Each structure stands twice: as C-alpha cells, then as structure tokens.
C-alpha positions as CSV (number, residue, x, y, z in Angstrom):
1,M,-9.1,-16.5,-24.1
2,A,-12.7,-15.7,-24.6
3,E,-13.4,-19.1,-24.6
4,D,-12.2,-19.5,-21.1
5,A,-13.9,-16.7,-20.0
6,A,-17.3,-18.1,-21.2
7,A,-16.3,-20.9,-19.0
8,G,-15.9,-19.2,-16.1
9,R,-12.3,-19.5,-15.6
10,L,-10.3,-16.4,-14.1
11,P,-7.7,-15.9,-17.5
12,G,-4.3,-14.9,-17.0
13,M,-4.7,-15.1,-12.8
14,D,-3.4,-18.1,-10.5
15,L,-6.3,-18.8,-7.7
16,P,-4.9,-19.1,-4.3
17,A,-4.4,-22.4,-2.9
18,R,-7.7,-21.8,-1.0
19,L,-11.0,-19.7,-1.5
20,D,-12.6,-21.5,2.1
21,T,-10.0,-19.1,4.0
22,V,-8.4,-15.3,3.8
23,Y,-5.5,-13.8,5.1
24,P,-5.1,-13.1,9.0
25,W,-5.8,-9.2,8.6
26,Q,-9.3,-9.3,6.7
27,E,-11.0,-12.3,9.5
28,D,-13.2,-9.0,10.6
29,V,-14.1,-8.2,6.9
30,W,-14.7,-11.8,6.3
31,R,-16.7,-12.3,9.4
32,G,-18.6,-9.5,8.8
33,W,-19.1,-10.5,4.8
34,Q,-20.8,-14.1,6.4
35,A,-23.0,-12.2,8.9
36,R,-24.4,-9.7,6.3
37,C,-25.0,-13.2,3.7
38,Q,-27.0,-14.7,6.6
39,R,-29.2,-12.0,6.8
40,G,-30.0,-11.3,3.7
41,E,-28.0,-8.1,2.9
42,V,-26.3,-9.3,-0.2
43,P,-25.5,-6.1,-2.4
44,H,-25.9,-6.3,-6.2
45,A,-22.6,-4.5,-6.7
46,L,-19.8,-4.2,-4.3
47,L,-16.4,-1.9,-4.6
48,L,-13.6,-3.4,-2.1
49,R,-11.2,-0.6,-2.4
50,G,-7.8,0.0,-0.3
51,D,-3.9,0.0,-1.1
52,A,-2.8,-2.3,-3.9
53,G,-1.3,-5.9,-2.1
54,I,-3.2,-6.1,0.7
55,G,-5.5,-9.2,-0.2
56,K,-8.3,-7.1,-2.1
57,T,-9.3,-9.6,-4.7
58,H,-7.9,-12.9,-2.4
59,L,-11.1,-11.9,-0.7
60,A,-13.3,-10.4,-3.6
61,L,-12.9,-14.6,-4.6
62,S,-13.4,-16.0,-1.2
63,M,-16.3,-13.7,-1.2
64,A,-18.0,-14.7,-4.6
65,A,-17.0,-18.6,-3.3
66,H,-19.0,-18.3,-0.2
67,L,-22.2,-17.1,-2.3
68,L,-21.8,-20.0,-4.5
69,C,-20.8,-22.5,-1.8
70,S,-24.1,-25.1,-1.5
71,E,-23.4,-26.6,1.6
72,S,-23.1,-24.5,5.1
73,P,-21.0,-23.2,6.6
74,S,-20.0,-21.7,3.6
75,P,-17.4,-22.1,1.5
76,C,-17.2,-25.3,2.8
77,G,-14.2,-26.3,0.1
78,T,-15.1,-29.6,-0.7
79,C,-18.8,-29.5,-2.2
80,A,-19.5,-29.4,-6.3
81,A,-19.5,-26.2,-6.6
82,C,-16.4,-25.3,-4.2
83,R,-14.9,-27.6,-6.2
84,F,-15.5,-26.2,-9.5
85,M,-15.1,-22.4,-8.0
86,Q,-11.5,-23.2,-6.9
87,A,-10.8,-24.8,-10.0
88,G,-12.3,-21.9,-11.7
89,T,-14.8,-23.5,-14.0
90,H,-18.1,-22.6,-12.1
91,A,-20.5,-22.1,-14.4
92,D,-22.4,-19.3,-12.7
93,F,-18.8,-17.1,-11.9
94,R,-16.9,-15.4,-14.1
95,F,-13.9,-13.6,-13.4
96,L,-13.2,-10.2,-15.5
97,G,-9.4,-8.4,-16.0
98,P,-7.3,-7.3,-18.3
99,E,-6.5,-10.0,-21.5
100,D,-3.7,-11.0,-23.3
101,D,-1.1,-8.1,-23.5
102,S,-3.9,-5.2,-22.9
103,K,-4.1,-3.0,-19.9
104,W,-7.6,-2.7,-20.0
105,I,-10.6,-4.6,-19.4
106,R,-12.5,-3.9,-22.8
107,I,-16.1,-3.8,-23.6
108,E,-16.2,-7.1,-25.3
109,Q,-15.4,-8.7,-22.0
110,V,-18.5,-6.4,-20.5
111,R,-20.8,-7.5,-23.2
112,E,-20.1,-11.4,-22.7
113,L,-20.4,-11.0,-19.0
114,I,-23.7,-8.7,-19.2
115,D,-24.4,-12.2,-21.4
116,A,-23.7,-14.1,-19.5
117,L,-25.6,-12.6,-16.1
118,N,-28.5,-12.7,-18.0
119,L,-28.9,-16.2,-18.4
120,T,-30.5,-18.7,-15.6
121,S,-28.3,-19.8,-12.7
122,Q,-26.9,-22.6,-13.7
123,R,-26.8,-24.4,-9.9
124,G,-30.1,-22.5,-8.3
125,R,-27.8,-20.0,-6.8
126,Y,-26.0,-16.6,-7.4
127,K,-24.9,-15.3,-10.4
128,V,-21.3,-14.0,-9.4
129,A,-18.8,-12.1,-11.4
130,V,-15.2,-10.4,-9.6
131,L,-13.7,-7.2,-11.7
132,A,-10.1,-6.7,-11.0
133,P,-8.6,-4.2,-11.1
134,A,-11.6,-2.7,-11.9
135,E,-10.1,1.1,-12.3
136,R,-8.6,-1.4,-16.1
137,L,-12.2,-0.7,-17.2
138,N,-11.9,1.4,-20.5
139,T,-14.8,3.7,-20.9
140,A,-16.7,2.2,-23.2
141,A,-16.8,-0.8,-21.0
142,A,-17.2,1.3,-17.5
143,N,-20.3,3.2,-19.8
144,A,-21.6,-0.8,-20.8
145,L,-20.8,-2.0,-17.4
146,L,-23.0,0.9,-15.9
147,K,-26.0,-0.5,-17.3
148,T,-25.9,-3.3,-15.4
149,L,-25.7,-1.7,-12.4
150,E,-28.0,0.5,-12.6
151,E,-30.7,-2.3,-14.0
152,P,-28.9,-5.6,-12.2
153,A,-30.2,-9.1,-13.1
154,S,-32.3,-11.0,-10.2
155,D,-29.6,-12.9,-8.1
156,T,-26.9,-10.9,-9.4
157,V,-24.0,-9.8,-7.5
158,L,-20.8,-8.0,-8.9
159,I,-17.3,-7.2,-7.4
160,L,-15.2,-4.6,-8.4
161,V,-11.7,-4.8,-6.7
162,S,-9.2,-1.3,-7.0
163,A,-6.4,-0.3,-6.1
164,R,-7.5,3.3,-7.5
165,P,-11.2,4.3,-7.0
166,A,-10.3,7.7,-8.1
167,F,-9.9,6.4,-11.5
168,L,-13.5,5.0,-11.7
169,P,-16.2,6.6,-12.9
170,A,-18.2,8.6,-10.5
171,T,-22.0,6.4,-11.7
172,I,-20.1,3.9,-10.9
173,R,-18.6,3.9,-7.3
174,S,-21.9,5.9,-6.4
175,R,-24.0,2.3,-7.7
176,C,-21.8,0.6,-5.1
177,Q,-21.8,-0.3,-1.8
178,Q,-18.0,0.7,-0.7
179,L,-15.7,-1.8,1.4
180,P,-12.6,0.1,2.7
181,L,-10.0,-2.1,3.4
182,A,-6.6,-1.2,5.4
183,P,-3.1,-2.7,5.5
184,P,-2.8,-4.7,8.8
185,P,-0.7,-3.4,11.7
186,R,2.9,-4.0,11.1
187,E,3.2,-6.2,13.4
188,M,1.0,-8.5,12.3
189,A,2.3,-8.4,8.6
190,L,5.7,-9.1,9.7
191,E,4.5,-12.0,11.4
192,W,2.8,-13.1,8.0
193,L,6.2,-12.4,6.0
194,A,8.2,-14.0,8.5
195,A,5.9,-17.0,7.9
196,Q,6.7,-16.8,4.1
197,A,10.5,-16.9,5.1
198,A,11.2,-19.8,4.1
199,S,10.3,-19.6,0.9
200,A,11.2,-16.3,0.2
201,G,14.4,-16.4,1.6
202,L,13.9,-13.1,4.1
203,A,16.1,-12.0,6.7
204,D,14.2,-10.1,9.9
205,G,16.2,-6.5,8.5
206,E,15.0,-7.5,4.6
207,R,11.2,-7.6,6.4
208,E,11.1,-4.4,7.6
209,Q,12.8,-3.0,4.6
210,L,10.4,-4.6,1.9
211,L,7.3,-3.9,4.0
212,D,8.1,-0.3,4.1
213,L,8.6,0.3,0.6
214,A,5.5,-1.7,0.2
215,A,3.7,1.0,2.4
216,G,2.9,-1.5,4.8
217,A,1.2,-4.0,2.0
218,P,2.8,-7.6,2.7
219,L,1.8,-9.0,-0.6
220,A,3.2,-6.2,-2.3
221,A,6.3,-6.6,0.2
222,L,6.5,-11.0,-0.8
223,Q,6.5,-9.4,-4.9
224,L,9.1,-6.6,-4.2
225,A,11.2,-9.4,-2.4
226,E,10.4,-12.0,-5.6
227,E,11.6,-8.9,-8.4
228,G,14.9,-7.9,-6.1
229,E,13.6,-4.5,-5.1
230,L,15.8,-4.7,-2.3
231,A,19.3,-3.6,-4.4
232,A,17.5,-2.2,-7.4
233,H,15.8,0.6,-4.9
234,Q,19.1,1.6,-3.0
235,A,21.1,1.8,-6.5
236,A,18.2,3.9,-7.6
237,F,18.4,5.9,-4.2
238,E,22.2,6.4,-4.1
239,A,21.6,8.2,-8.3
240,F,18.8,10.5,-6.5
241,A,21.1,11.1,-3.6
242,G,23.9,11.8,-6.1
243,L,21.9,14.0,-8.5
244,T,20.6,16.3,-5.2
245,R,24.2,16.5,-4.0
246,G,25.3,17.8,-7.2
247,E,28.4,14.8,-7.7
248,G,28.9,15.0,-11.7
249,V,25.5,12.5,-12.0
250,S,22.9,13.2,-15.2
251,P,19.4,13.8,-14.4
252,V,18.5,12.9,-17.7
253,A,20.7,9.5,-17.7
254,V,19.0,9.0,-14.5
255,A,15.5,9.1,-16.2
256,A,16.2,6.6,-18.8
257,Q,17.8,4.3,-16.7
258,W,14.8,4.2,-14.2
259,A,12.3,4.3,-17.3
260,E,13.4,1.0,-17.7
261,A,11.8,-0.5,-14.7
262,G,8.7,1.3,-16.0
263,L,7.2,4.6,-14.9
264,D,4.5,3.3,-12.1
265,R,8.2,1.6,-10.1
266,A,9.8,5.0,-10.4
267,L,6.7,7.2,-9.1
268,R,6.4,5.2,-6.0
269,R,10.1,5.5,-5.6
270,L,10.4,9.5,-6.2
271,H,7.2,9.9,-3.7
272,T,8.5,7.9,-1.1
273,W,11.5,10.0,-0.5
274,S,9.8,13.1,-1.6
275,H,6.9,12.4,1.9
276,D,10.0,11.5,3.9
277,L,12.0,14.5,2.6
278,V,9.0,16.8,3.7
279,V,8.7,14.8,7.2
280,L,12.2,15.1,8.0
281,R,12.3,19.2,6.9
282,Q,9.0,19.4,9.0
283,L,10.6,17.8,11.9
284,G,14.5,19.7,11.8
285,P,17.7,18.4,12.3
286,A,16.8,18.0,16.2
287,A,14.2,15.1,15.5
288,G,15.3,12.1,17.5
289,E,15.8,8.8,16.4
290,G,13.2,7.4,17.7
291,R,10.6,9.7,16.3
292,V,11.8,9.9,13.1
293,A,11.5,5.7,12.8
294,G,8.2,6.2,13.5
295,M,7.5,8.8,10.5
296,V,9.2,8.0,7.6
297,R,8.9,5.0,4.7
298,S,12.3,4.6,4.1
299,R,13.7,3.8,7.9
300,G,16.8,2.2,6.6
301,L,17.6,5.7,4.7
302,A,16.3,7.9,7.5
303,G,19.6,9.2,8.4
304,V,20.9,10.3,4.6
305,L,17.5,11.6,3.8
306,Q,17.8,13.7,6.9
307,G,21.1,15.4,5.9
308,L,19.4,15.6,2.1
309,A,16.2,17.4,3.6
310,K,18.0,19.8,6.0
311,P,18.6,23.0,3.7
312,L,15.5,22.2,1.4
313,D,12.8,24.6,0.9
314,L,9.6,23.1,3.2
315,K,7.2,25.2,0.1
316,A,9.6,23.6,-2.6
317,L,9.4,20.8,-1.3
318,H,5.8,20.3,-1.3
319,V,5.2,21.7,-4.6
320,W,7.7,18.8,-6.2
321,Q,5.7,16.0,-4.7
322,A,2.3,17.2,-5.7
323,R,4.0,17.1,-9.6
324,I,4.8,13.4,-8.4
325,R,1.1,12.8,-7.5
326,D,0.2,14.1,-10.8
327,A,2.5,12.0,-13.1
328,G,1.0,9.1,-11.7
329,R,-1.9,9.9,-13.7
330,L,0.8,9.4,-17.0
331,V,1.0,6.3,-15.9
332,D,-0.1,3.8,-18.5
333,T,-1.0,6.2,-21.5
334,P,1.1,6.9,-24.3
335,V,3.7,9.5,-22.6
336,T,7.2,8.5,-22.3
337,A,8.4,7.0,-19.0
338,A,11.6,8.8,-19.9
339,T,10.2,12.2,-20.4
340,V,8.4,12.1,-17.3
341,L,10.9,11.3,-15.4
342,E,13.5,14.1,-17.1
343,D,11.0,16.7,-16.5
344,L,10.7,15.2,-12.5
345,L,14.3,15.2,-12.1
346,L,15.0,18.5,-13.6
347,E,12.4,20.5,-11.7
348,W,14.3,18.3,-8.8
349,V,17.9,20.0,-9.6
350,K,16.6,23.2,-8.9
351,V,14.2,22.2,-5.6
352,S,17.5,20.5,-4.5
353,A,20.2,23.7,-5.8
354,P,20.4,24.2,-1.6
355,H,23.2,21.5,-1.6
356,R,25.5,23.4,-4.1
357,R,25.7,26.4,-3.3
C-alpha cells in the first residue's frame, strides 16, 4: 500500500467512472470552483464538509483533476494528465485514507505525503492531495499535517473531505477554506435514484424509503439498497416497537443483535426514530397526514410512530435523544457496541414506561 501511495494511486478506493463530470446536484459548486481557478483564487487548503453519501469525495477528485489537467476547458478527460489521474497514477497527486484494516489515517502516511509535496512538480502544474475522510486522521497524523497547512509548499493544494468536521482539530479547520455541501433537493435525488433503478432493482416506493433512511443522501441510499437495509431496518424497528410496548422483548437481546450490524448503523436508526418521536409528540395526535409526512424521516413508519409517541414525556424524549447523539462519539472506539446499545435501550424502557402502565 505504501508503494501504491508513493506512485499516486488511490489505495483501497474505487475510482469514479469519470472525473471530468460531477453529480447533478454538484453543478453549481463545480462551476463556482472552475470560475475561482480561472481567476487564480485557488486555496492552498479546502475543506469539503457535508453529510455522508452526497458525493463529496467524487467532487474532491474532480477538483483535483481540474487543477492537474493540461488542457482547456479542464478537466478534459483525454489529455495525458487526465488519463494518469483517471488511472490513479498521476505523479503529482496523492490520496490519503485509512489503509489495510485500519480505521485511521496514520502519521506515516502523512509524512510520506509531506515528502511528496516538498518535491518539484513532475508535470509543471499543481501538486494536489485529497484526504478522505479527514476526520480519520489520528492525533499524531493531524499534528503532522498541521505543519504543512501552516507553511504550505508553493503550488500545493490540500482538499480535505469530512462528514464530521467537528471531529477535526479546530486548528486544522481554521486553516482551511470551508465549502459546505448540502444534500440535493428531494425530487432531484429521487430522479437520480430512478436512473440507477435498472442496476439496483429499486421500485418507486423503495427509493422513497431508502432516501428517508439515508437522510436525503442519494449515494448513501444506493449503498443501503445494496446492503439490504430496508428489510433489516424493518426488523430492527419491529424489535424497537415491541420493546416500547413491553411485548416480552429483551433490551439485552436486542442490543446484542443490533451490535452485529455495527454501532454506527444502530445509532443512526435510533437517532432517526427518536427524531420522529420528538416531532410527532410535539405535533400531537391531531396532526394531519400531510403535515406529518413532511416533517418525519421515517415516512413509511409515521403511523406506528405516532401511536408510540402519544403517551411519552417530551422532556424525557429530548434527554434520550441527546444520549444517542453523545453515544455517536463512541463509534470507532474500543467500547463494545452491545454495551452502548444495551445502556440506551435500558434507558428507553424507562422513557417508554407509559405504554406499560
């Protein structure tokens, strides 16, 4: 892997089919980037931040290809620089992400990057590096990168990509120009998913549900489809509803089962349901179907969730929701997923006690 990185390859990552195009919802940002480059306003460090699954890394790679292309308009997709970039072998490009079985970008990788950036450009243009996901920099790697951000080499551009920018050190965030990226409008996302339906085998209703589960992020929705998340999510919700109603479901058993799918996914489900329960409790049982559908994330489960929310204490719901958010910081730590989920579900048994009185 170290040899691949030294040659400019993208270790452990599948390249997009084309780097001279971007997703439809990125067009405005893309044109803005091209205009900035034409004006000579290229930042030495850029942080692309936004939800997971909206195509941030693809955009970062396209931005890198734009800087490295030797033709105009760039990226042309056909010149030698673009072909090298598309193949992942451009001498002036580096990609840093977690390697092998590690979840972190290590200091050795950053040191190799710094050595490469200090060299003279082999093709006479920029030297570009993309770091994704940047929040995976471990402490030592982040400190090493900071020195490069403070004293960047000439014609060097670092593009950091993050779905959790708050997990990056403030010193790194402050030295980057930040570019926030939002999920696409719902209709645009559904239209894009419809175009993928032939290969993914998605029905209309499934696209709606998947987009809800992915919080409006179309790439995340497509990944969930490939992983069979619809059926898994429904099964998890049935266990959650049974636990809420006191139907003989054990929180310890449910926690152990959910832990098999990973803490991050289980917490995303709980956060979605807790969000909807808070919204529905605030709206009250008299809220119309149209109003409810526009405010909840689990539209297909809105009716059941409305019944679950009715007797609950709103303050207790807010406290439990905050605990779920706090538990998110335990993802990718040595803490056992089953233990975290067990604590949350035992707390939920207390919050949902009105259902069993």
